[in-house]
N, CA, C and O atoms as a MOPAC input file, in Angstrom:
PM7 MOZYME 1SCF
protein

 N     52.52100 1    54.79300 1   -69.65500 1
 C     51.84900 1    53.83300 1   -68.80600 1
 C     50.33700 1    53.90700 1   -68.99800 1
 O     49.65700 1    52.88300 1   -68.92400 1
 N     49.80300 1    55.09500 1   -69.24200 1
 C     48.36300 1    55.24500 1   -69.42900 1
 C     47.92200 1    54.46000 1   -70.66200 1
 O     46.87000 1    53.82000 1   -70.65400 1
 N     48.73300 1    54.51200 1   -71.72400 1
 C     48.39700 1    53.75100 1   -72.93100 1
 C     48.35500 1    52.26000 1   -72.62000 1
 O     47.45800 1    51.55700 1   -73.08600 1
 N     49.30700 1    51.77500 1   -71.84200 1
 C     49.34200 1    50.36300 1   -71.50000 1
 C     48.12600 1    49.93600 1   -70.69500 1
 O     47.53300 1    48.89400 1   -70.97200 1
 N     47.74700 1    50.73500 1   -69.69600 1
 C     46.55400 1    50.42400 1   -68.91100 1
 C     45.29900 1    50.46600 1   -69.77700 1
 O     44.39600 1    49.64600 1   -69.60900 1
 N     45.24300 1    51.42000 1   -70.70100 1
 C     44.09100 1    51.52000 1   -71.59700 1
 C     44.00200 1    50.28700 1   -72.49800 1
 O     42.91400 1    49.75800 1   -72.72600 1
 N     45.14000 1    49.83300 1   -73.00600 1
 C     45.15000 1    48.63800 1   -73.85600 1
 C     44.69200 1    47.42500 1   -73.05900 1
 O     43.86700 1    46.64800 1   -73.54000 1
 N     45.21500 1    47.24900 1   -71.84800 1
 C     44.81500 1    46.11400 1   -71.01500 1
 C     43.32500 1    46.16000 1   -70.70200 1
 O     42.64400 1    45.13600 1   -70.76500 1
 N     42.81500 1    47.34100 1   -70.36500 1
 C     41.38100 1    47.47900 1   -70.06400 1
 C     40.52500 1    47.22700 1   -71.30000 1
 O     39.45400 1    46.62900 1   -71.20000 1
 N     40.98500 1    47.67400 1   -72.45800 1
 C     40.23300 1    47.44100 1   -73.69200 1
 C     40.14800 1    45.95000 1   -74.01300 1
 O     39.09700 1    45.46300 1   -74.42900 1
 N     41.23900 1    45.23400 1   -73.82400 1
 C     41.19900 1    43.79600 1   -74.08800 1
 C     40.30600 1    43.08100 1   -73.08600 1
 O     39.61800 1    42.12700 1   -73.44800 1
 N     40.30500 1    43.52200 1   -71.84500 1
 C     39.40500 1    42.91800 1   -70.86100 1
 C     37.95500 1    43.20900 1   -71.23500 1
 O     37.10800 1    42.31800 1   -71.17400 1
 N     37.66800 1    44.44400 1   -71.61900 1
 C     36.31800 1    44.80500 1   -72.03600 1
 C     35.89300 1    44.01000 1   -73.26600 1
 O     34.76800 1    43.51300 1   -73.32300 1
 N     36.77300 1    43.88500 1   -74.24200 1
 C     36.47100 1    43.11700 1   -75.44600 1
 C     36.16400 1    41.66200 1   -75.09800 1
 O     35.22700 1    41.07100 1   -75.63400 1
 N     36.95400 1    41.09700 1   -74.20400 1
 C     36.70500 1    39.72600 1   -73.77100 1
 C     35.36700 1    39.58700 1   -73.07500 1
 O     34.64400 1    38.61900 1   -73.31100 1
 N     35.02100 1    40.54900 1   -72.21300 1
 C     33.72500 1    40.53000 1   -71.52300 1
 C     32.57700 1    40.63500 1   -72.51800 1
 O     31.59200 1    39.90500 1   -72.41300 1
 N     32.70200 1    41.53400 1   -73.47300 1
 C     31.64500 1    41.71000 1   -74.47200 1
 C     31.43800 1    40.44700 1   -75.29800 1
 O     30.30300 1    40.02800 1   -75.52400 1
 N     32.52600 1    39.84400 1   -75.74600 1
 C     32.42100 1    38.62000 1   -76.54900 1
 C     31.84100 1    37.48500 1   -75.72100 1
 O     30.97800 1    36.74300 1   -76.19200 1
 N     32.31300 1    37.35000 1   -74.49000 1
 C     31.84000 1    36.27600 1   -73.62600 1
 C     30.34100 1    36.39100 1   -73.35300 1
 O     29.61700 1    35.39700 1   -73.41100 1
 N     29.88600 1    37.59300 1   -73.05900 1
 C     28.46100 1    37.78400 1   -72.75000 1
 C     27.59700 1    37.70900 1   -73.99600 1
 O     26.51300 1    37.12700 1   -73.96700 1
 N     28.07400 1    38.30000 1   -75.10000 1
 C     27.27400 1    38.30200 1   -76.33300 1
 C     27.11900 1    36.89400 1   -76.90000 1
 O     26.05200 1    36.53100 1   -77.39400 1
 N     28.18600 1    36.10600 1   -76.82500 1
 C     28.14500 1    34.75100 1   -77.37400 1
 C     27.65000 1    33.72700 1   -76.35900 1
 O     27.41300 1    32.57100 1   -76.71200 1
 N     27.49000 1    34.13900 1   -75.10300 1
 C     27.05200 1    33.20800 1   -74.06700 1
 C     28.06800 1    32.11500 1   -73.79000 1
 O     27.70200 1    30.98500 1   -73.46700 1
 N     29.34000 1    32.45200 1   -73.91700 1
 C     30.40600 1    31.46900 1   -73.70600 1
 C     30.60200 1    31.19200 1   -72.21600 1
 O     30.41700 1    32.08600 1   -71.39000 1
 N     30.97600 1    29.96000 1   -71.87100 1
 C     31.23200 1    29.65100 1   -70.46400 1
 C     32.61200 1    30.09400 1   -69.99300 1
 O     33.02000 1    29.76200 1   -68.88000 1
 N     33.32800 1    30.83200 1   -70.81800 1
 C     34.67200 1    31.31300 1   -70.48300 1
 C     34.54100 1    32.71600 1   -69.89800 1
 O     33.87100 1    33.56500 1   -70.48600 1
 N     35.16900 1    32.97500 1   -68.74700 1
 C     35.10900 1    34.34100 1   -68.19000 1
 C     35.70200 1    35.35200 1   -69.16900 1
 O     36.66400 1    35.06200 1   -69.88000 1
 N     35.11100 1    36.53300 1   -69.18900 1
 C     35.55000 1    37.56200 1   -70.12200 1
 C     36.98900 1    37.98900 1   -69.93400 1
 O     37.68400 1    38.28100 1   -70.90700 1
 N     37.45000 1    38.03000 1   -68.67700 1
 C     38.83900 1    38.44600 1   -68.46700 1
 C     39.81400 1    37.40000 1   -68.99600 1
 O     40.89300 1    37.75200 1   -69.47100 1
 N     39.45600 1    36.12900 1   -68.92300 1
 C     40.31700 1    35.07500 1   -69.47800 1
 C     40.32000 1    35.16600 1   -71.00000 1
 O     41.36800 1    35.03300 1   -71.63300 1
 N     39.15100 1    35.39200 1   -71.58200 1
 C     39.06000 1    35.54300 1   -73.03100 1
 C     39.84500 1    36.76400 1   -73.49000 1
 O     40.51900 1    36.72100 1   -74.51900 1
 N     39.76000 1    37.85400 1   -72.73000 1
 C     40.52500 1    39.05500 1   -73.05800 1
 C     42.02400 1    38.82300 1   -73.00900 1
 O     42.76400 1    39.33900 1   -73.84600 1
 N     42.47900 1    38.03800 1   -72.02000 1
 C     43.90900 1    37.72000 1   -71.94600 1
 C     44.33600 1    36.87400 1   -73.14800 1
 O     45.43300 1    37.05000 1   -73.67900 1
 N     43.46800 1    35.96200 1   -73.56800 1
 C     43.76500 1    35.17000 1   -74.77000 1
 C     43.84300 1    36.04800 1   -76.00600 1
 O     44.71800 1    35.85700 1   -76.85100 1
 N     42.94100 1    37.00100 1   -76.11600 1
 C     42.97700 1    37.93500 1   -77.24000 1
 C     44.23700 1    38.80100 1   -77.19600 1
 O     44.84100 1    39.07800 1   -78.23200 1
 N     44.62900 1    39.22500 1   -75.99800 1
 C     45.86200 1    39.99500 1   -75.85400 1
 C     47.06800 1    39.16600 1   -76.26800 1
 O     47.96700 1    39.66800 1   -76.94200 1
 N     47.09100 1    37.90100 1   -75.86800 1
 C     48.18900 1    37.01300 1   -76.27000 1
 C     48.24200 1    36.87700 1   -77.78300 1
 O     49.31900 1    36.91900 1   -78.37700 1
 N     47.07300 1    36.71200 1   -78.40900 1
 C     47.03100 1    36.60200 1   -79.86700 1
 C     47.50600 1    37.89800 1   -80.52600 1
 O     48.22800 1    37.86100 1   -81.52200 1
 N     47.10100 1    39.03900 1   -79.97200 1
 C     47.52500 1    40.32300 1   -80.52600 1
 C     49.03000 1    40.53300 1   -80.36500 1
 O     49.67900 1    41.09600 1   -81.24700 1
 N     49.58000 1    40.08400 1   -79.24800 1
 C     51.03800 1    40.17200 1   -79.05500 1
 C     51.76500 1    39.24400 1   -80.02500 1
 O     52.78800 1    39.62000 1   -80.59700 1
 N     51.23900 1    38.03600 1   -80.21000 1
 C     51.87600 1    37.08100 1   -81.11600 1
 C     51.80700 1    37.56100 1   -82.56300 1
 O     52.73700 1    37.33800 1   -83.33800 1
 N     50.70500 1    38.22100 1   -82.92500 1
 C     50.54400 1    38.73300 1   -84.29100 1
 C     51.22800 1    40.08700 1   -84.47600 1
 O     51.17900 1    40.66900 1   -85.55900 1
 N     51.85700 1    40.57800 1   -83.42800 1
 C     52.56800 1    41.85700 1   -83.44900 1
 C     51.63000 1    43.04300 1   -83.70300 1
 O     52.05300 1    44.07600 1   -84.22100 1
 N     50.34000 1    42.88400 1   -83.33100 1
 C     49.39900 1    43.99700 1   -83.41800 1
 C     49.57100 1    44.93800 1   -82.23200 1
 O     49.31400 1    46.13800 1   -82.33100 1
 N     50.01100 1    44.37400 1   -81.10700 1
 C     50.30800 1    45.14600 1   -79.90400 1
 C     51.77800 1    44.91200 1   -79.57700 1
 O     52.23800 1    43.77200 1   -79.52100 1
 N     52.48700 1    45.97100 1   -79.37000 1
 C     53.91000 1    45.86600 1   -79.02500 1
 C     54.05000 1    45.64300 1   -77.51800 1
 O     53.32500 1    46.24600 1   -76.72700 1
 N     54.96400 1    44.79300 1   -77.13500 1
 C     55.19200 1    44.50800 1   -75.72400 1
 C     55.57800 1    45.77200 1   -74.95700 1
 O     55.19000 1    45.94100 1   -73.80100 1
 N     56.33600 1    46.65100 1   -75.59400 1
 C     56.75400 1    47.90100 1   -74.94900 1
 C     55.55700 1    48.75600 1   -74.53000 1
 O     55.63700 1    49.50800 1   -73.55800 1
 N     54.45100 1    48.63800 1   -75.26300 1
 C     53.27500 1    49.45800 1   -74.97400 1
 C     52.64000 1    49.08400 1   -73.63500 1
 O     52.10300 1    49.94200 1   -72.93500 1
 N     52.70400 1    47.79800 1   -73.28400 1
 C     51.99100 1    47.34400 1   -72.07900 1
 C     52.90900 1    46.89800 1   -70.95400 1
 O     52.43700 1    46.60700 1   -69.85500 1
 N     54.19800 1    46.84100 1   -71.20400 1
 C     55.13200 1    46.29400 1   -70.22200 1
 C     55.12900 1    47.06700 1   -68.90300 1
 O     55.09900 1    46.46000 1   -67.83200 1
 N     55.15700 1    48.38000 1   -68.96800 1
 C     55.20800 1    49.18700 1   -67.74900 1
 C     53.90900 1    49.04400 1   -66.94800 1
 O     53.95000 1    48.94300 1   -65.72200 1
 N     52.77400 1    49.03600 1   -67.62100 1
 C     51.49000 1    48.87100 1   -66.93100 1
 C     51.38000 1    47.47900 1   -66.31900 1
 O     50.87800 1    47.32600 1   -65.20600 1
 N     51.84500 1    46.47000 1   -67.03900 1
 C     51.81000 1    45.10100 1   -66.51600 1
 C     52.71100 1    44.97400 1   -65.29100 1
 O     52.34700 1    44.31100 1   -64.32000 1
 N     53.87000 1    45.59700 1   -65.33000 1
 C     54.76600 1    45.56500 1   -64.17200 1
 C     54.12900 1    46.23200 1   -62.95800 1
 O     54.26900 1    45.75200 1   -61.83300 1
 N     53.43100 1    47.33900 1   -63.19000 1
 C     52.73600 1    48.01800 1   -62.10000 1
 C     51.69000 1    47.09600 1   -61.46600 1
 O     51.60100 1    46.99900 1   -60.24200 1
 N     50.90800 1    46.42700 1   -62.29700 1
 C     49.88900 1    45.51200 1   -61.78500 1
 C     50.51800 1    44.33700 1   -61.04600 1
 O     50.00800 1    43.91800 1   -60.00700 1
 N     51.60800 1    43.80500 1   -61.56100 1
 C     52.28200 1    42.68700 1   -60.89800 1
 C     52.91500 1    43.10500 1   -59.57600 1
 O     52.92100 1    42.33600 1   -58.61500 1
 N     53.44400 1    44.31900 1   -59.52900 1
 C     54.03300 1    44.81200 1   -58.28300 1
 C     52.99700 1    44.94400 1   -57.17200 1
 O     53.33100 1    44.82900 1   -55.99200 1
 N     51.74700 1    45.18400 1   -57.54500 1
 C     50.67000 1    45.36500 1   -56.56800 1
 C     49.69800 1    44.19200 1   -56.56300 1
 O     48.53500 1    44.34800 1   -56.19100 1
 N     50.16200 1    43.04000 1   -56.96800 1
 C     49.31400 1    41.86200 1   -57.09500 1
 C     48.67100 1    41.44900 1   -55.77700 1
 O     47.54600 1    40.94900 1   -55.76400 1
 N     49.36800 1    41.65300 1   -54.68100 1
 C     48.82700 1    41.25200 1   -53.37600 1
 C     47.50600 1    41.95000 1   -53.07200 1
 O     46.65400 1    41.38300 1   -52.38800 1
 N     47.32400 1    43.16200 1   -53.56500 1
 C     46.07500 1    43.88900 1   -53.32000 1
 C     44.87400 1    43.19300 1   -53.94900 1
 O     43.75100 1    43.33400 1   -53.46400 1
 N     45.10300 1    42.44100 1   -55.02500 1
 C     44.00400 1    41.76200 1   -55.70200 1
 C     43.48900 1    40.56300 1   -54.90400 1
 O     42.42700 1    40.02800 1   -55.22100 1
 N     44.21200 1    40.14100 1   -53.88900 1
 C     43.77000 1    39.03000 1   -53.05700 1
 C     42.92100 1    39.49300 1   -51.87200 1
 O     42.35600 1    38.66200 1   -51.16000 1
 N     42.82500 1    40.79200 1   -51.65200 1
 C     42.01300 1    41.31200 1   -50.55400 1
 C     40.53700 1    40.93600 1   -50.72500 1
 O     39.92800 1    40.47300 1   -49.76100 1
 N     39.93400 1    41.11400 1   -51.90900 1
 C     38.52800 1    40.71000 1   -52.05200 1
 C     38.31200 1    39.20900 1   -51.79900 1
 O     37.28700 1    38.82400 1   -51.23500 1
 N     39.24900 1    38.37600 1   -52.20200 1
 C     39.11500 1    36.93900 1   -51.94300 1
 C     39.17100 1    36.66300 1   -50.44300 1
 O     38.41500 1    35.83400 1   -49.93600 1
 N     40.04700 1    37.34100 1   -49.74200 1
 C     40.12700 1    37.17600 1   -48.28600 1
 C     38.85900 1    37.63300 1   -47.59300 1
 O     38.40700 1    36.99800 1   -46.64000 1
 N     38.28300 1    38.72500 1   -48.06200 1
 C     37.02000 1    39.20400 1   -47.50100 1
 C     35.91000 1    38.19800 1   -47.78300 1
 O     35.06100 1    37.94700 1   -46.92800 1
 N     35.91800 1    37.62200 1   -48.98300 1
 C     34.92300 1    36.60900 1   -49.32500 1
 C     35.01500 1    35.39700 1   -48.41700 1
 O     33.99200 1    34.84000 1   -48.02200 1
 N     36.22700 1    34.98400 1   -48.08400 1
 C     36.40300 1    33.86000 1   -47.16200 1
 C     35.83400 1    34.21600 1   -45.79700 1
 O     35.18900 1    33.38500 1   -45.15800 1
 N     36.06400 1    35.43800 1   -45.34800 1
 C     35.54500 1    35.84500 1   -44.04100 1
 C     34.01900 1    35.92500 1   -44.05200 1
 O     33.36800 1    35.54200 1   -43.08000 1
 N     33.45300 1    36.41900 1   -45.14400 1
 C     32.00100 1    36.56000 1   -45.23100 1
 C     31.31900 1    35.18500 1   -45.25100 1
 O     30.28100 1    34.99400 1   -44.61900 1
 N     31.90200 1    34.24900 1   -45.96800 1
 C     31.30200 1    32.91800 1   -46.11700 1
 C     31.96400 1    31.87500 1   -45.22400 1
 O     31.95100 1    30.68600 1   -45.54300 1
 N     32.53800 1    32.31000 1   -44.11700 1
 C     33.26700 1    31.38200 1   -43.24900 1
 C     32.36900 1    30.26400 1   -42.73700 1
 O     32.80400 1    29.11400 1   -42.67600 1
 N     31.13600 1    30.56800 1   -42.37100 1
 C     30.22800 1    29.53500 1   -41.85800 1
 C     29.94800 1    28.47400 1   -42.91900 1
 O     29.93500 1    27.28100 1   -42.61400 1
 N     29.72600 1    28.89700 1   -44.15200 1
 C     29.48700 1    27.95300 1   -45.24200 1
 C     30.72300 1    27.10400 1   -45.49300 1
 O     30.61600 1    25.89300 1   -45.68800 1
 N     31.88600 1    27.72300 1   -45.49000 1
 C     33.13500 1    26.98800 1   -45.70000 1
 C     33.36300 1    26.00800 1   -44.56300 1
 O     33.83200 1    24.89200 1   -44.79000 1
 N     33.03600 1    26.41600 1   -43.33500 1
 C     33.19700 1    25.51700 1   -42.18100 1
 C     32.28100 1    24.30300 1   -42.30100 1
 O     32.67300 1    23.19600 1   -41.93100 1
 N     31.05900 1    24.49600 1   -42.81700 1
 C     30.12500 1    23.37500 1   -42.98500 1
 C     30.55500 1    22.44000 1   -44.11200 1
 O     30.37200 1    21.22700 1   -44.01500 1
 N     31.12000 1    22.99400 1   -45.17000 1
 C     31.45900 1    22.21800 1   -46.37200 1
 C     32.96200 1    22.00000 1   -46.52500 1
 O     33.46300 1    21.92700 1   -47.64700 1
 N     33.68300 1    21.89800 1   -45.41700 1
 C     35.14000 1    21.81100 1   -45.48500 1
 C     35.61800 1    20.53100 1   -46.16800 1
 O     36.63600 1    20.55400 1   -46.86000 1
 N     34.91400 1    19.42400 1   -45.99200 1
 C     35.38000 1    18.16100 1   -46.57400 1
 C     35.33100 1    18.17200 1   -48.09800 1
 O     36.34900 1    17.87700 1   -48.72300 1
 N     34.19100 1    18.49900 1   -48.73700 1
 C     34.20600 1    18.52700 1   -50.20300 1
 C     35.16400 1    19.57700 1   -50.77100 1
 O     35.77400 1    19.36800 1   -51.82000 1
 N     35.28900 1    20.70400 1   -50.07000 1
 C     36.22400 1    21.73000 1   -50.53900 1
 C     37.64900 1    21.21300 1   -50.47300 1
 O     38.42300 1    21.41400 1   -51.41000 1
 N     38.00800 1    20.55000 1   -49.38000 1
 C     39.36100 1    20.00900 1   -49.22300 1
 C     39.64900 1    18.92100 1   -50.24800 1
 O     40.71900 1    18.90300 1   -50.85700 1
 N     38.69500 1    18.01300 1   -50.43800 1
 C     38.88600 1    16.92100 1   -51.41100 1
 C     39.04500 1    17.49700 1   -52.81900 1
 O     39.93900 1    17.09000 1   -53.56100 1
 N     38.18200 1    18.43800 1   -53.18300 1
 C     38.26800 1    19.04700 1   -54.51600 1
 C     39.59900 1    19.76500 1   -54.70900 1
 O     40.18600 1    19.70700 1   -55.78900 1
 N     40.07400 1    20.43700 1   -53.67400 1
 C     41.34800 1    21.14900 1   -53.76700 1
 C     42.50500 1    20.17800 1   -53.94600 1
 O     43.37800 1    20.40100 1   -54.78600 1
 N     42.52000 1    19.11200 1   -53.17300 1
 C     43.60600 1    18.13400 1   -53.25900 1
 C     43.58500 1    17.40500 1   -54.59300 1
 O     44.62000 1    17.27400 1   -55.24600 1
 N     42.41100 1    16.92900 1   -55.00300 1
 C     42.30800 1    16.19400 1   -56.26800 1
 C     42.69000 1    17.09300 1   -57.44300 1
 O     43.45500 1    16.67900 1   -58.31300 1
 N     42.16500 1    18.31600 1   -57.47500 1
 C     42.48000 1    19.20500 1   -58.59100 1
 C     43.95400 1    19.57800 1   -58.61600 1
 O     44.51900 1    19.76500 1   -59.69400 1
 N     44.59000 1    19.68900 1   -57.45400 1
 C     46.02600 1    19.97200 1   -57.41500 1
 C     46.81500 1    18.85700 1   -58.07400 1
 O     47.71400 1    19.12100 1   -58.87200 1
 N     46.48800 1    17.60800 1   -57.74800 1
 C     47.19500 1    16.48100 1   -58.35300 1
 C     46.89800 1    16.34700 1   -59.83900 1
 O     47.78300 1    15.98300 1   -60.61200 1
 N     45.66300 1    16.63500 1   -60.25200 1
 C     45.32500 1    16.58100 1   -61.67700 1
 C     46.13100 1    17.63100 1   -62.44400 1
 O     46.67700 1    17.34400 1   -63.50900 1
 N     46.20100 1    18.83800 1   -61.90300 1
 C     46.97000 1    19.90300 1   -62.56600 1
 C     48.44800 1    19.53000 1   -62.63800 1
 O     49.09100 1    19.76000 1   -63.66200 1
 N     48.99300 1    18.95700 1   -61.56500 1
 C     50.40400 1    18.54800 1   -61.57500 1
 C     50.64100 1    17.45200 1   -62.61400 1
 O     51.65000 1    17.48300 1   -63.31800 1
 N     49.73500 1    16.49100 1   -62.71700 1
 C     49.89000 1    15.40300 1   -63.68300 1
 C     49.79700 1    15.91600 1   -65.11700 1
 O     50.59600 1    15.53400 1   -65.97200 1
 N     48.82900 1    16.77500 1   -65.37500 1
 C     48.66900 1    17.31600 1   -66.73100 1
 C     49.86300 1    18.18700 1   -67.09600 1
 O     50.35300 1    18.12600 1   -68.22400 1
 N     50.33100 1    18.99000 1   -66.16200 1
 C     51.49500 1    19.83600 1   -66.42500 1
 C     52.72500 1    18.99000 1   -66.72200 1
 O     53.48400 1    19.30000 1   -67.64000 1
 N     52.92700 1    17.92800 1   -65.95800 1
 C     54.05400 1    17.03500 1   -66.20800 1
 C     53.95900 1    16.35800 1   -67.56400 1
 O     54.96200 1    16.23800 1   -68.26800 1
 N     52.75900 1    15.91200 1   -67.94100 1
 C     52.57200 1    15.24600 1   -69.23500 1
 C     52.81200 1    16.21600 1   -70.38300 1
 O     53.46700 1    15.86800 1   -71.36600 1
 N     52.28500 1    17.43100 1   -70.26300 1
 C     52.50400 1    18.43400 1   -71.30900 1
 C     53.98200 1    18.77900 1   -71.40800 1
 O     54.51200 1    18.95000 1   -72.50600 1
 N     54.64600 1    18.88000 1   -70.26400 1
 C     56.07900 1    19.16300 1   -70.25800 1
 C     56.85100 1    18.05400 1   -70.95500 1
 O     57.77100 1    18.32800 1   -71.72500 1
 N     56.48600 1    16.80700 1   -70.69400 1
 C     57.13800 1    15.67500 1   -71.36200 1
 C     56.90400 1    15.70900 1   -72.87000 1
 O     57.81300 1    15.42100 1   -73.64900 1
 N     55.70200 1    16.05700 1   -73.27500 1
 C     55.39200 1    16.09500 1   -74.70200 1
 C     56.12100 1    17.21900 1   -75.42700 1
 O     56.49300 1    17.07600 1   -76.59200 1
 N     56.32200 1    18.33200 1   -74.73700 1
 C     56.97100 1    19.48000 1   -75.36600 1
 C     58.49100 1    19.41000 1   -75.32500 1
 O     59.16300 1    20.06000 1   -76.12500 1
 N     59.03300 1    18.63600 1   -74.40800 1
 C     60.48300 1    18.54500 1   -74.28200 1
 C     61.03600 1    17.61200 1   -75.36300 1
 O     60.54000 1    16.49700 1   -75.52200 1
 N     62.05100 1    18.05000 1   -76.10400 1
 C     62.60600 1    17.17300 1   -77.13300 1
 C     63.30300 1    15.96300 1   -76.50900 1
 O     63.86400 1    16.03800 1   -75.41600 1
 N     63.25000 1    14.85500 1   -77.23300 1
 C     63.90000 1    13.64500 1   -76.73600 1
 C     65.42300 1    13.79400 1   -76.80700 1
 O     65.95600 1    14.50300 1   -77.66100 1
 N     66.10600 1    13.10500 1   -75.88600 1
 C     67.57400 1    13.15400 1   -75.90200 1
 C     68.08300 1    12.46200 1   -77.14700 1
 O     67.53500 1    11.44700 1   -77.57700 1
 N     69.12200 1    13.01100 1   -77.71500 1
 C     69.72400 1    12.41900 1   -78.88800 1
 C     69.06000 1    12.86100 1   -80.17600 1
 O     69.53300 1    12.50400 1   -81.25500 1
 N     67.97300 1    13.63000 1   -80.10100 1
 C     67.28700 1    14.04900 1   -81.31900 1
 C     67.78700 1    15.40400 1   -81.81400 1
 O     67.30400 1    15.91700 1   -82.82300 1
 N     68.76300 1    15.98800 1   -81.09700 1
 C     69.30100 1    17.27000 1   -81.51000 1
 C     70.24300 1    17.06500 1   -82.68300 1
 O     71.00700 1    16.10100 1   -82.72200 1
 N     70.17700 1    17.97900 1   -83.63100 1
 C     71.12000 1    17.93200 1   -84.74800 1
 C     72.47400 1    18.41900 1   -84.27800 1
 O     72.58000 1    19.45400 1   -83.62000 1
 N     73.50100 1    17.67300 1   -84.61800 1
 C     74.85100 1    18.05000 1   -84.19000 1
 C     75.69800 1    18.43800 1   -85.34800 1
 O     76.86500 1    18.78400 1   -85.17000 1

């Protein structure tokens, strides 16, 4: 498990370094996850190496929402003042994500009757 956590932390660090050095608008942790995905796809990292560490993190995922909850409490007055734009942005972005996900799903799903029999 220690090896898996070390691999995950190294990919996050690598993503942070690349993001900051190149001045990319992509967060380093997202870039690190993309690099990890590429390494898994290229078979440079074996899934067995990180599976146990990933399961541990997923089992304790609720703990990662504590800082967000504290942030909401700290900025409650600001959120109360700006509730309308926040609500509109949340609703609009939810529908945009649902529409894009549906379109991508349609594009990736094979058409009926196109299967070889």
